[in-house]
Structure formats: C-alpha cells, structure tokens
C-alpha positions in Angstrom: 109.1 35.4 -13.1 106.9 32.7 -13.8 105.2 30.4 -11.2 104.3 26.9 -12.2 100.7 25.5 -11.5 102.3 22.9 -8.6 103.6 26.0 -6.8 100.5 27.8 -7.0 98.4 24.6 -5.6 101.0 24.6 -3.0 100.8 28.1 -1.8 96.8 27.6 -1.7 97.3 24.7 0.7 99.6 26.6 3.1 97.1 29.6 3.1 94.2 27.1 3.7 96.2 25.4 6.8 97.1 28.7 8.0 93.6 29.6 8.1 92.5 26.6 10.0 95.0 27.5 12.7 93.9 31.0 13.0 90.2 30.2 13.1 90.8 27.4 15.4 93.3 29.5 17.6 90.4 30.7 20.0 88.6 27.3 20.3 90.0 25.7 23.3 88.7 22.3 24.5 86.7 23.8 27.1 85.0 26.1 24.7 83.8 23.3 22.4 82.6 21.3 25.2 80.7 24.2 26.5 79.0 24.9 22.7 78.2 21.2 22.8 76.5 21.5 25.9 74.4 24.5 24.9 73.4 22.8 21.6 72.3 19.8 23.5 70.6 21.7 26.2 68.7 24.0 23.2 67.8 20.9 21.2 66.4 19.1 24.4 64.5 22.3 25.6 62.9 22.8 22.2 61.1 19.6 22.7 57.6 19.5 24.6 58.9 17.3 27.4 62.3 18.7 27.5 60.6 22.3 27.7 58.7 21.2 30.6 61.6 19.4 32.5 64.2 22.3 32.0 61.9 25.3 32.1 59.7 24.3 34.9 60.6 21.1 36.8 64.1 21.5 37.2 64.2 25.3 38.6 61.1 24.3 40.8 63.0 21.4 42.4 66.1 23.7 42.9 63.9 26.2 45.1 62.0 23.3 46.8 65.3 22.2 48.3 66.0 25.3 50.5 61.9 25.3 50.8 62.0 21.9 52.5 64.9 23.2 54.9 62.9 26.3 55.9 59.8 24.2 56.5 61.8 21.7 58.7 63.5 24.5 60.6 60.0 26.3 61.2 58.2 23.1 62.5 61.0 22.3 64.9 61.8 25.9 65.8 61.5 26.6 69.8 58.5 29.1 70.4 59.3 31.9 72.6 57.0 34.5 74.5 59.2 37.7 73.6 58.0 39.9 70.9 61.4 39.6 69.1 61.0 35.8 69.1 57.6 35.8 67.7 58.7 38.6 65.0 61.4 36.0 63.9 59.1 33.1 63.8 56.6 35.2 61.6 59.5 36.3 59.6 60.4 32.3 58.9 56.6 31.7 58.2 56.5 34.6 55.4 59.9 33.2 54.0 58.1 29.5 53.8 55.2 31.3 51.9 57.5 33.0 49.7 59.4 30.1 48.7 56.4 28.0 48.3 55.2 30.5 45.8 58.2 30.5 43.8 58.3 26.9 43.3 54.6 26.8 42.4 55.3 29.7 39.9 58.2 27.7 38.1 55.9 24.9 37.6 52.9 26.7 36.0 54.7 29.5 34.5 54.6 29.9 30.4 57.3 29.3 28.1 59.1 32.5 27.2 58.4 34.5 23.9 60.2 33.1 20.8 63.8 34.6 20.6 63.7 35.7 24.0 66.5 33.6 25.4 68.9 35.3 27.9 72.6 35.7 26.9 75.5 34.6 29.5 76.1 38.4 30.8 72.5 39.1 31.8 72.2 35.4 33.0 75.0 35.9 35.4 73.6 39.2 36.6 70.1 37.3 37.4 71.8 34.2 39.1 74.2 36.3 41.3 71.4 38.6 42.1 69.2 36.2 43.0 71.4 34.2 45.6 73.7 37.1 46.6 72.1 37.8 50.1 72.1 34.1 51.0 76.1 34.2 51.4 75.2 36.8 54.5 74.2 33.7 56.7 77.5 32.0 56.2 79.8 34.9 56.7 81.6 34.8 60.1 79.7 37.8 61.5 78.3 38.2 65.2 74.9 40.0 65.6 75.5 42.9 67.5 72.4 44.8 66.9 70.3 45.5 69.8 66.9 43.8 70.7 65.4 46.6 69.3 67.1 46.7 66.0 66.6 42.9 65.5 63.0 43.5 66.1 62.8 46.4 63.5 64.8 44.0 61.1 62.1 41.5 61.2 59.5 43.7 60.6 61.3 45.3 57.7 62.0 41.9 56.4 58.5 40.7 56.8 56.9 43.8 54.9 59.4 43.4 52.1 58.8 39.7 51.6 54.8 40.3 51.8 55.3 43.0 49.1 57.4 40.6 47.1 54.7 37.9 47.2 52.2 40.0 46.2 54.0 41.2 43.4 55.0 37.7 42.4 51.3 36.5 42.6 50.5 39.6 40.4 53.2 38.4 38.1 51.8 34.8 38.0 52.8 32.6 35.0 54.8 35.5 33.4 57.3 34.8 36.3 60.9 34.0 35.3 64.2 34.3 36.9 66.3 35.4 33.9 65.2 38.6 31.7 63.1 36.4 29.3 59.7 37.7 28.3 56.6 35.7 29.1 53.9 38.6 29.1 53.5 41.9 30.2 51.8 42.9 33.6 50.8 46.3 34.4 48.2 45.9 37.3 48.4 45.8 41.1 51.8 46.5 42.4 53.2 47.2 38.7 51.1 50.3 38.7 53.6 51.6 41.6 57.0 50.8 40.2 57.7 48.8 37.1 59.7 46.1 39.0 57.9 45.7 42.3 59.4 42.2 43.2 63.0 44.0 43.3 61.7 46.7 45.5 60.2 44.0 47.8 64.0 42.1 47.9 65.7 45.6 48.4 63.4 46.5 51.4 64.1 42.8 52.9 67.6 43.7 52.4 67.4 46.5 54.3 66.1 44.8 57.0 69.1 42.2 57.0 71.2 45.3 57.3 69.5 46.5 60.4 70.4 43.3 62.2 74.0 42.7 60.8 75.4 46.4 60.1 79.0 45.2 59.7 81.0 46.7 56.8 81.3 43.4 54.8 77.3 43.1 54.7 77.1 46.8 53.7 79.3 46.2 51.0 77.4 42.8 50.0 74.1 45.2 49.9 75.8 47.7 47.6 76.5 45.0 45.2 73.1 43.5 45.4 71.4 47.1 44.9 73.8 47.5 41.8 73.1 44.0 40.5 69.2 44.5 41.0 69.6 47.7 39.1 71.1 46.0 36.2 68.6 43.4 36.1 66.0 46.0 35.5 68.1 47.3 32.7 68.1 44.0 30.8 64.4 43.2 31.6 63.3 46.1 30.0 65.5 45.9 26.9 63.8 42.7 26.3 60.2 43.7 27.3 60.7 46.7 24.9 61.6 44.5 22.0 58.6 42.3 22.6 56.3 45.1 23.5 57.4 48.1 21.3 54.5 50.0 21.6 52.8 49.0 25.1 56.2 49.0 27.3 57.7 52.2 26.1 54.3 54.0 27.3 54.0 52.2 30.3 57.7 53.0 31.4 56.8 56.9 30.4 53.9 56.6 33.3 55.3 54.5 36.0 58.8 54.7 38.0 61.4 52.1 37.5 62.1 51.0 41.1 61.2 53.7 43.7 57.7 55.3 44.0 58.1 58.8 42.8 61.6 58.6 41.5 61.9 58.3 37.7 
C-alpha cells in the first residue's frame, strides 16, 4: 500500500509531539524552578565575588548566629560554686571557642578543587549530620541523670570538643562542611585517625547521651553515628579521586574513625 508524502509528514509531526510529551513528563514546575536556581547559583559562584560570598561569607554568617547566642548566654549565665556548675560553664566556654573557630575557618578557607562539587545525596547527609544533635535541646525530655552523671557528661563533652577544635585547627583552610576537597592534611590528629573531627563529635555525642539517657536520644545518637560514617565514605571517595596516589597509601596506614580499628 502506498502512502503519500503528506501522510509521512503528519506521522513525523505526531512522533515529535509524542516525544516532547514523553521527555517533558518528568519535568515538573518545581523541578524547572530548582534547576534554574541551581544554574543561577553556579553562575554566581563561579565569579570571584560570588564565590567569596556564597562559599565563605554566607556559611560564616549562618554559624555566627548560634555563636552570638551562645556568647550572650555565657556572659549572662549565673556563676555557681559547685563542681558541676563550673564544669557546665567550662563546657559552654569551649563550645564558644569551637563555634568561633568554625566561623573563622569558613571565612579563610580555600576554594574547593575543580570538579569537587558535592551532589544532593552526600550534601544532605552532611547537613543532617552537622545539625542533628541540635534537635536534642528542643525535645521534651527531662534531665533525669544524677549529678555525678551530669558532671561526667560535661567532662566527656569538653574532651570531645577540645579534640574537635584541635582537629579543625589542624585542618585549617582545607575545612569544609560538604565532601568537597580543598587539600590533603595528614599531620597532627590526622595521624591518629583519618577523620578526627568526626571522632571528636562522636565523643561529645556520648557525653550528651550520659546527661540524657532517653530512648529517643539513643535513637538520635544511632542515626548520628550512621550519618557520620557515611560522611567519611563520601569524603574518602572525593579525596581518593583528587589524590589517587597519596590518599590510598594514607588510608592503608591510618584507621578511619577509631584508633586501632580499621
């Protein structure tokens, strides 16, 4: 059976329209807006001033807000004579030092290595892992721990925070929240474990658990541990890609997260 040229053109037109419908079926308005925002963000970030604003100034500002609140509370906190009250005051002071260091590191940190942009999944893991433990302060959970447990909690939190401060100071301008490489650090606490910042945070989380040994807090702690582990996985993939010779050799020598346990 013969088909005329007009019929062929009509069929081609129908196929093109069908193709457009199929290709656009998964592109929702929200997706389009999101893609536009991401494109605009990357365009601004690629400029020198945009990179400074979005990569340094903005995250420093975000962490400066809780720093200001903590500093205000520290300056106006009642001074007690008990050992627990003094430990709690020292814990708050150490936390202020930690947040101050984070703000400074955001301001002075290097730009990430080209091609080392975190994708959505690893980025969400990093964000949730960073802020998850802050939820504990807003949960309707009473402090049922004894005075001795609260004192032990403060000591453990202080030790963990000090170790984190040491690790961050050693990391220096290579610091980042997302799994994006800015350099390779193998000195100081990085000779003990490959991720000392997370080790210090885990130790502080144990101290928090001592003060509030509630099933809900235990569940949050378990999720926090899992998230921190996955952060190490994502970061090591990025580091191995950026340093294909140095990092695998370093990883064979030094434990991942706990000293003596590979």
